N, C-alpha and C positions, 0 to 999 in steps of 0.2 A: 606138544601139538605141532602137526605139520600143516602149513598153509601155502597155498598157491595163489598169489595175487596176480590176476591176469589182465593184460592189455591196459595197464595204467599209463598215464602221461607223467613220466618221472622227471623230477627236478632234483638233481644231486650235484651241487657245485664241486664238492670234494673230488668227484670222479668225472667232472666235465660233462655231465649229462644235463641237457637243457631241453626239456619237453619231448623226449623220445618215448615212443610207445614200447614198453618193455614188460616182461614178466619178472616177478620176484618170488623166490622160494625161501621158506622159513622152516627150520627144524631145530628143536631143542633150544629155543630162544635166540637163535642166531640166523643171519642171512647166509644161505648156502648156495652151492652150484645146483643147477637143475638135476634132480635125481633121475635115475633110470626108471625107477618104479614110482608111480604116483598114486598108488592105492592108499586108502585111508588118509587122504589129504583133503583138507577143507579148501574149497575153491571160492575165492572172492572175486567177483567180476568188477574190475575197476575201470572199465571202458568209459572214456569221456570224462574221467575224473583225474584230478591232480594228486600225485603221490609224492610226498616229501618225507624226509627223516623226521622223527619226533622232535618237537620244539624244545629248546633249551633256553631258560631265562637266566642270564649270567649275574643278575643283580636285582634281587627282589627280597624285601624284608618280610619274611614269613615266619621267622622264629626269633626275631630280635627281642632282647630283654626289654620289658615294658609294653610290648605289643598286646599282651593279653588284657591289660587295663584299657587300652584303646579299643580293643574288641568289645569289651563290656560297655564302654561309654558311647562308641560311635557305630557299632554294628559291623565292624570289619569281619570278613569270613573267619570262622574258626579253623583250627588246623585240619580237622576232618573235612571241612568244606573246601579248603584250598586245593586239595588233590583233585577233587571232582571238577572244580571250576577250571583248573588248568587242563585237565584231560579232555574236557569237552572242546577246548580250543586247539587240541592237537599237541599239547606239550607233555613231555615225559620226564623232564629234569628241571629242578630249580636250585639255584645257588643262593644261600644266605650270606649277605655281604658284611655282617657285623657280629663277630664272635670274639670276645676278649678271653684272656686266660681265665678270668673269674667267672665268665658266663658260659664257658664251653659245655659243661655238663647240662646246663639248662637248655642251651641251643640244640644240642644233639637229641635231648629228650623230646623237644618240640618237633624237630625234623623227623624223628622216628614215628611220630603220631600222624604224619601226613601220609594218607594212603596213595597208592598207585605210583607216585613220582619217585624217581631216584633223586638223591640230594647230595649237597656238598656245602662247604662254608669257608669263608675267608677269616683268617685270624688277624685282628686289628692290633697293630703295635702302637704303644704310646711312647713317642720319642723322648719324653721327659725322663723315662725310666732308663734310657740308654744314652743320655746326654753326654756323660763322661766318655764313653767309648767312641761316640761320633766325633767329639771335639779332638780326641787324641788319635783318631784314625785307626782304631782297633777293629778293622773290618772283618778279619778272619774270626775273631772271637765272637762278634755279633752274628756272623753267618752261621757258625756252628751252633750258637744258642738258638737262633731262629729255626734251624733244621730240627733241633731237638724239640722245640716247642710245637712245631708243625706236627711232628709225630705224636707228641703228647696229647695235643688237642684234636688230632685227626682232621686237620684243615687241608683244603686243596690249594691254598695259596695265602699270601700275605697282603694286607691292605694297610695303607697309612692315611688316616683322616687329616691329621694336622702335620703338614710337611715342613715344620720348623719347631724350634724349642723356644717358647716364650714364657717368661715368668711375669705374673701379674704384680707381685710386690716390687716396689721401687728398688729396694736394696739388693734385688737379685737380677736386675736388668742386665748386668754385665755378663751373666751366665747364659744368656740366650744364644742360640745357634741359628744362623741364617738359613733360609729356605734353600739357597744355592748349595751350601755346604752339605745339608742333609740329603739333597737330591744326588749330588756327586758321590756321597757315601754309599747310597743304595743302588746306584746305577750298575746294571749288569748282574745284579743278584739273581740267583736261581733258587726258587722259581721267580719269574718276573713279578715285580712288585706292582700292586694296584694302587693308584692314587685317586683320592677324591678331588674332582676338578673344581677349582674356584677361579674367579677372575684374576686374582693375584698370581695363581700358579702359572697362568698363560703368559705372564710377563717374564718368566724365566727363559733360559737358553733352550730353544726348541730342539737342538741336537741332543741335549741331555734328556728332555722330556720324551723323546722318541724311544728311549730305552725302557720306558714304563708302559703300563696299560692305564689309560685315563678313563675313569668311570664317569658317566653322565656328563660328557664333554660339553653339551649344550648349556649346562648351568654356568659355565665359565665364560661363555661368549656374550659379553654385554657391550661390545664396541667393535668398530670396523678393524681396529688394530689387533684386537684379540681374536677376531675371526681369521685374520691373516695368519696369526700365530698358530691357531688350530690347524689351518690348512698346511702350514709348514711342518707341523708334527706328523701329519698324515703323509705328506710328500716324502718325508725322511724315513718312512717305513714304520711309523708308530702304530701302536695298538690302542683301540678306543671303543668305548660303548657310547654311541651317539647321544642317547638320552633325549629328554625333552626340557623345554624351558617353561616353568610354571610361573604365571603371573599372580601377584597377590593384590586382590581388589582393595582399594582404599575405603576407609570409613566402614569397615566390616567388623562385626563382633563374632569371634570364633572361640569355641571351647578347644582347649588343647591339653595334651599330656606332655610334661617335660620330664625326661629321664636322664639322670647323670650317671654315665658309665665310665667316668674318669678321663674323658676326652676334653679338649680345650673348650668346647661348647656342648651343652646338653642336646639330646635328641628331642625333637618336638613332633609329636603325632597330632594331627588335626583331622577333623571330619572332612572327607572328600565331598566334592560337589554332588548334590543329589541328582542333578540332571545328567551327570556323567558326560557332559559335553567336552569335546576335545577342541580347544581353541586353535585357530589357524596358526597363530604365532608360535605355539608350542612345538610345532613340527617344522617350522621354517628352517631351522638349522639342519635337521636331518635331511630335508629335501635338497638344500643347497649342497650339503656334503656329498650326497649321492650323485648329484650333477657333476660335482668336482671330481669324484672318483671315476665317473664314466669317461671323463676326458683323458684318463690315463695318467693323471698327475700323481695319484696316490696308489699306483699299481702294487707297491710292495707292502701296503699297510694291511692290518687285520681289523675290520670294523664290525661290531655287533650292535644290537639294539635292545634296550630295555628302558623302563621309565622310572627306575629307582623307587618302585612301588613300596609304600603308599606316598612317599614324600614328593615325587614328581606328579605322576598320575597313577591311579590304582591299576593293577595288572588286568583287571576285568574290563578295562577300556581298550585292550589290544585289538579286538575286532574292529572297533571304530577307527583306531589309528592305522591299522593295516589296510582297511578299505580306503582310507584317505591316501595312503602311499601308493596303492595299486590303481587309484583313479587314473583314467587316461590322461587327464591334464597334468598329473605329476609324473607319470611315465615309469614308475617302479614296476619291474617285472616279477613274476613268480620266482624266477631263478635268483634275482637279487634278494627277494624276501627270504628265500631259503638260505642264502649266504648270511644275511643279517641275523636270522633267528635260529639257525641250525649249525651250519658249518663253522662259522667264525666264533660263536660262543664256545663250541667244543674245543676249538684251537686255543682260545684264551684260557680255558679251564684245564687244558692239557688232557682232554678226553678223546681227541681224534687220533686214533691209532689204527691205521689201515693195514690189513694183512694181504689184501689183493684188490685190484681194481685199477681203473684208468689213471686216477690221480695219485700223487705221492703224499698227500696229506700234510705237506709242510706249510708252516705259517709262522707269523710273529709270536703266536701264543704257544707254539709247540714246546713241550717239555715243562709246562707249568705244574703238572701233577699227573698222577696215575691213579687208576681205580684200584680198589682193594681186591679185585678179582683178576683172573688171568685172561688175557686176550680181549680186553674191553675195547670197544670202538663205538663212539657215538658221533652224531652229526653227519653221517653218510650212510649210503645204502650198498656199499661194496660187500663182497663175500667176507664173512668173518665179523661183520658189524653186529652189534646188538640189534635184535629185531624190534626196534622202536620205530613204527611207521604210521604216519598220518595220511589219511585219504580224505580229500575235500571234493565236494560236488561243485566244482567251479573250473573255469578256464580263463584265458587272457581276455575274453570278451564279456565276461560276467559283469553286469551293471553294479554300481556302487551300493545300492540298497541291498541287493542280494548278496554282494560280497560280504558285507558286515554280518548278515545273518548266517551265512554258510561258514565264515571263518570262526564264528562263535560256537558253531555246532558241527564238528567234523562228521563225515559220513562213517568212517571207520577209524579206530585207533588201536594199533597193536602195541602192547607193552611187553617186552621180552617174549614176543611171539604169541601172547595171549590177547584175545579180543576183549578190550575193556570199554570201548564206546562203539555203539551201533546206531546209526541214524540220529546222531546228536544226543543220545541217551546213554547213561552209564549202565553197563550190564550188571546183573546181580552178583557176578563173581569179581567185579572190579575191585572191591575192597580187599580181596585176598591176593591181588596181583603181586608178583614178585618185585621187590624193590631193594635197592642197594644204596649204601653210602660210599662216596668217593673221597679219597684224600691223597695227599702228596706222599710219594715214597722216595726218600732221598737215596742217591747212590752211595754205597759204602766206599769210603776212602781207603786206598791201598797204602799201608804204612810199612816201612822197611823193617823195623825192629819192635820187639815187645816193649822195650823201654820207651821208645818214641810213642807207642800206643798209650802207655800208662801216663806219660807226660801230657799228651794231647787231651786225654780223657779227664785228667785232673783240672786242666785249664778250662775245658768246656763246662765241667760240673761247677766250677767256681763262678763262671759268668752266669750260668743259668740260675744258680742259687741266689746270686746278687740281684738279678733281674726279678725273680719271682718273689723276693722278700720286700720289694719296694712298695710304697704306699698305695698307689692307685690300683694295684692288682688285688687288693684285699677286699673281702666281702662287705665289711662294715662301712665301706665308703660308697656303696651304691645307694643312691637316693632317688625316690620317685615322688612326685607331687602333681596334683591337678590344679588348674587355674582357669580363669576366663580373662581374655585379653581384648583390648580395644585398639584397633589400628586406625588412627586418625589420619586425616588428609595432611 
């Protein structure tokens, strides 16, 4: 399909475009130069409307093991509903942050059932399984094994939930490995490793932390000292998902689902607030971080935004959150929103590959992964990019109430050049929209001799076999149970 998007107010941070009135041309699912002949081209009048790249959620649990039980108990959106809900908000890509070796087939099956959206997933490593290699400093062996496992599981990157090795049994305390040693071991790895942010993590060396991408950074900021540490990480060029800070009300009875996937602590899914209210305190860190970045102190960092849905706030609360950020009192601009939800998530996932345009597409997240197709480019509207385009009927002067409504129902959404949303409603053909799965493609090492190749291959195979045979990666150790808890004062 050929599309001519006319007179839109374009916000494209990757190419340095801030509210310019431009035309965008689409052909064969890509953004192209203006064609000489415009016959048989669908014209979309975007005059007075904001035009952004399709949204990218870098950290949303939509295919996590155990989530289907939570859907049954709490009414979370099903996989078929997830795609439509995201598309109406102008999103075209979602990344699943928790896939283990054992649940990879399950996660990819769930992701394949989500309509409209392109998908990707992080592979979560359990450091208990590579404790020996970390202690002995066998960095190359682990790097080779990780690259093999990324290819095996078709993951876009690596995430570490527990950034230390800790044994519960007293007799094994001496075998623990400190958080500092684990961080130094993985620092500088390719692709850049994602870390789950905890308050204790922000007590570590900020220079070391700047070499990682910190997810849901707000969850770790529980004191002034740790807020200063978070700012230092950003100042030193760190990469982060700002996230939200969710408060737990005292004396509340809450049903929950606990899922053991072999991590230090089980995952706990609970019912989100029925009111869908976004507490002012939950966005405090994001607002303060944006103010800090505007001052120029963190000019080299790469910052995105998600809510760790459903653990922080559910993804369907994004219109409320973004309306709050764009409120005149808070001062976030549409250009900054495009950076947080389009350009920088693409950088962190390694999806920003520009073929032509004003910007160079460089950032702290560059090189984290590649799509499984040729010439992929997401998070920008330059020539050669995937034609994932969101059009909103709003501008910088739109009031807060209208902002929330219009951010929740975009005027147009093009996915790979096809119209899937019109006037806030899914088109009949939306379910058959072209979608792809993205994953990391490692560079092939150049080896000098055939003997060296065989020797390295044997070493890699041995490490991979040893890791895959360890206990927590086996299916029989997955446990799921439901319960009812009481949180007393």
